[in-house]
C-alpha positions as a LaTeX table, in Angstrom:
\begin{tabular}{lrrr}
\hline
Residue & $x$ (\AA) & $y$ (\AA) & $z$ (\AA) \\
\hline
Met1 & 44.10 & 8.17 & 151.19 \\
Lys2 & 45.34 & 7.00 & 147.81 \\
Thr3 & 44.72 & 9.20 & 144.84 \\
Lys4 & 44.09 & 8.08 & 141.29 \\
Glu5 & 47.66 & 9.13 & 140.43 \\
Thr6 & 49.26 & 6.93 & 143.08 \\
Val7 & 47.13 & 3.95 & 142.04 \\
Glu8 & 48.06 & 4.41 & 138.35 \\
Tyr9 & 51.76 & 4.22 & 139.11 \\
Arg10 & 51.71 & 1.12 & 141.26 \\
Asn11 & 53.79 & $-1.58$ & 139.62 \\
Lys12 & 53.27 & $-4.50$ & 141.97 \\
Val13 & 52.08 & $-7.98$ & 141.00 \\
Leu14 & 50.68 & $-10.51$ & 143.47 \\
Ile15 & 51.85 & $-14.07$ & 142.70 \\
Val16 & 49.97 & $-16.89$ & 144.41 \\
Asp17 & 51.06 & $-20.50$ & 143.90 \\
Asp18 & 51.75 & $-23.35$ & 146.30 \\
Asn19 & 54.76 & $-24.40$ & 144.19 \\
Lys20 & 57.83 & $-22.48$ & 145.37 \\
Ser21 & 59.73 & $-22.98$ & 142.11 \\
Ile22 & 56.86 & $-21.37$ & 140.16 \\
Arg23 & 56.80 & $-18.42$ & 142.56 \\
Val24 & 60.56 & $-17.93$ & 142.26 \\
Leu25 & 60.50 & $-18.22$ & 138.45 \\
Leu26 & 57.65 & $-15.71$ & 138.13 \\
Gln27 & 59.34 & $-13.37$ & 140.58 \\
His28 & 62.51 & $-13.32$ & 138.46 \\
Leu29 & 60.66 & $-12.97$ & 135.14 \\
Leu30 & 58.54 & $-10.12$ & 136.42 \\
Lys31 & 61.45 & $-8.36$ & 138.10 \\
Asp32 & 63.31 & $-8.44$ & 134.77 \\
Ala33 & 60.21 & $-6.92$ & 133.14 \\
Gly34 & 60.17 & $-4.06$ & 135.66 \\
Tyr35 & 57.54 & $-5.25$ & 138.13 \\
Glu36 & 57.70 & $-5.54$ & 141.89 \\
Thr37 & 56.24 & $-8.77$ & 143.25 \\
Val38 & 54.69 & $-10.14$ & 146.39 \\
Cys39 & 54.58 & $-13.94$ & 146.58 \\
Leu40 & 52.15 & $-16.00$ & 148.64 \\
Ser41 & 51.81 & $-19.77$ & 148.87 \\
Asp42 & 48.08 & $-20.25$ & 149.42 \\
Gly43 & 44.74 & $-18.78$ & 148.57 \\
Glu44 & 43.71 & $-17.94$ & 152.10 \\
Ala45 & 46.75 & $-15.68$ & 152.49 \\
Ala46 & 45.94 & $-14.13$ & 149.09 \\
Tyr47 & 42.35 & $-13.47$ & 150.11 \\
His48 & 43.43 & $-11.72$ & 153.32 \\
Cys49 & 46.13 & $-9.74$ & 151.50 \\
Leu50 & 43.73 & $-8.55$ & 148.78 \\
Ser51 & 40.96 & $-7.84$ & 151.28 \\
Asn52 & 43.26 & $-5.47$ & 153.12 \\
Ser53 & 45.43 & $-3.98$ & 150.38 \\
Ser54 & 44.15 & $-4.67$ & 146.86 \\
Asp55 & 44.96 & $-1.08$ & 145.84 \\
Asp56 & 48.65 & $-1.87$ & 146.27 \\
Phe57 & 48.59 & $-4.24$ & 143.28 \\
Lys58 & 48.29 & $-3.73$ & 139.55 \\
Ile59 & 47.29 & $-7.37$ & 138.91 \\
Ala60 & 47.28 & $-10.81$ & 140.56 \\
Ile61 & 48.31 & $-14.19$ & 139.15 \\
Ile62 & 46.61 & $-16.97$ & 141.10 \\
Asp63 & 46.97 & $-20.74$ & 140.75 \\
Leu64 & 43.62 & $-22.48$ & 140.52 \\
Glu65 & 44.47 & $-25.52$ & 142.66 \\
Met66 & 46.15 & $-24.99$ & 146.02 \\
Pro67 & 45.74 & $-26.39$ & 149.50 \\
Val68 & 43.72 & $-24.34$ & 152.00 \\
Met69 & 41.88 & $-22.23$ & 149.37 \\
Gly70 & 42.07 & $-22.48$ & 145.58 \\
Gly71 & 42.11 & $-19.63$ & 143.11 \\
Ile72 & 38.46 & $-19.95$ & 142.12 \\
Glu73 & 37.34 & $-19.46$ & 145.71 \\
Val74 & 39.75 & $-16.54$ & 146.21 \\
Val75 & 38.36 & $-14.73$ & 143.18 \\
Arg76 & 34.76 & $-15.44$ & 144.12 \\
Lys77 & 35.35 & $-14.02$ & 147.61 \\
Ile78 & 37.22 & $-10.89$ & 146.52 \\
Arg79 & 34.67 & $-10.12$ & 143.80 \\
Ser80 & 31.86 & $-10.45$ & 146.36 \\
Lys81 & 33.66 & $-7.78$ & 148.42 \\
Gly82 & 33.74 & $-5.42$ & 145.45 \\
Ile83 & 37.42 & $-5.93$ & 144.66 \\
Phe84 & 37.87 & $-5.86$ & 140.88 \\
Leu85 & 41.64 & $-6.07$ & 140.54 \\
Pro86 & 42.56 & $-7.89$ & 137.31 \\
Val87 & 43.30 & $-11.56$ & 138.04 \\
Ile88 & 44.99 & $-14.07$ & 135.77 \\
Ala89 & 44.31 & $-17.74$ & 136.51 \\
Met90 & 47.22 & $-20.14$ & 136.33 \\
Thr91 & 46.81 & $-23.90$ & 135.98 \\
Ala92 & 48.65 & $-27.03$ & 134.91 \\
Lys93 & 45.40 & $-28.55$ & 133.62 \\
Met94 & 44.13 & $-28.11$ & 130.11 \\
Leu95 & 40.75 & $-26.43$ & 130.27 \\
Glu96 & 38.07 & $-26.71$ & 127.64 \\
Asp97 & 37.00 & $-23.37$ & 126.18 \\
Ser98 & 33.47 & $-23.91$ & 127.47 \\
Cys99 & 34.79 & $-24.55$ & 130.99 \\
Trp100 & 36.85 & $-21.38$ & 130.84 \\
Asn101 & 34.02 & $-19.28$ & 129.40 \\
Tyr102 & 31.22 & $-20.51$ & 131.61 \\
Gly103 & 32.66 & $-22.13$ & 134.72 \\
Met104 & 35.21 & $-19.60$ & 135.94 \\
Pro105 & 33.71 & $-16.13$ & 136.14 \\
Gly106 & 35.75 & $-13.40$ & 137.76 \\
Phe107 & 39.08 & $-14.14$ & 136.08 \\
Asp108 & 40.47 & $-11.82$ & 133.44 \\
Gly109 & 42.90 & $-14.21$ & 131.78 \\
Leu110 & 44.36 & $-17.69$ & 131.81 \\
Val111 & 47.92 & $-19.02$ & 131.60 \\
Thr112 & 48.60 & $-22.75$ & 131.49 \\
Lys113 & 51.70 & $-24.33$ & 133.01 \\
Pro114 & 54.24 & $-24.95$ & 131.76 \\
Phe115 & 54.29 & $-21.56$ & 130.10 \\
Ala116 & 56.76 & $-19.89$ & 127.80 \\
Gln117 & 58.72 & $-17.35$ & 129.81 \\
Asn118 & 57.50 & $-14.39$ & 127.81 \\
Ala119 & 53.88 & $-15.63$ & 127.78 \\
Ile120 & 53.26 & $-14.69$ & 131.39 \\
Val121 & 54.75 & $-11.21$ & 130.97 \\
His122 & 52.67 & $-10.65$ & 127.81 \\
Ala123 & 49.51 & $-11.87$ & 129.57 \\
Ile124 & 50.10 & $-9.44$ & 132.43 \\
Gln125 & 50.83 & $-6.52$ & 130.13 \\
Arg126 & 47.76 & $-7.32$ & 127.99 \\
Glu127 & 45.42 & $-7.37$ & 131.00 \\
Ile128 & 46.90 & $-4.21$ & 132.49 \\
Glu129 & 46.48 & $-2.35$ & 129.19 \\
Arg130 & 42.94 & $-3.71$ & 128.78 \\
Cys131 & 41.95 & $-2.45$ & 132.23 \\
Val132 & 43.41 & 1.05 & 131.89 \\
\hline
\end{tabular}
């Protein structure tokens, strides 16, 4: 059984994107910032991973549009199971503020691609600090 102390010290980020180059880039950026990463290429794999081991992760970064299962569906399903791990949405599309505020419940943050290299690290750190 995991204690509060072991959960607080986890330093692992789940990266979910169907684009391999994005996964590799994020993996390197986050490694340099001191995070461990697990990379998955589709939402269905992310859903199964989080359903079975969400306590292993500090935060997840999930692309909104992927084959098999997109990020919106992943978040809807994990939230319905009572999993409230912080999740940052990632997308290449520009989203209107109203769409973000009203059409995508369950996400804790948003990063648009292409992103500045430090933007993703700052977004992760901001959400982790907010959820502590």
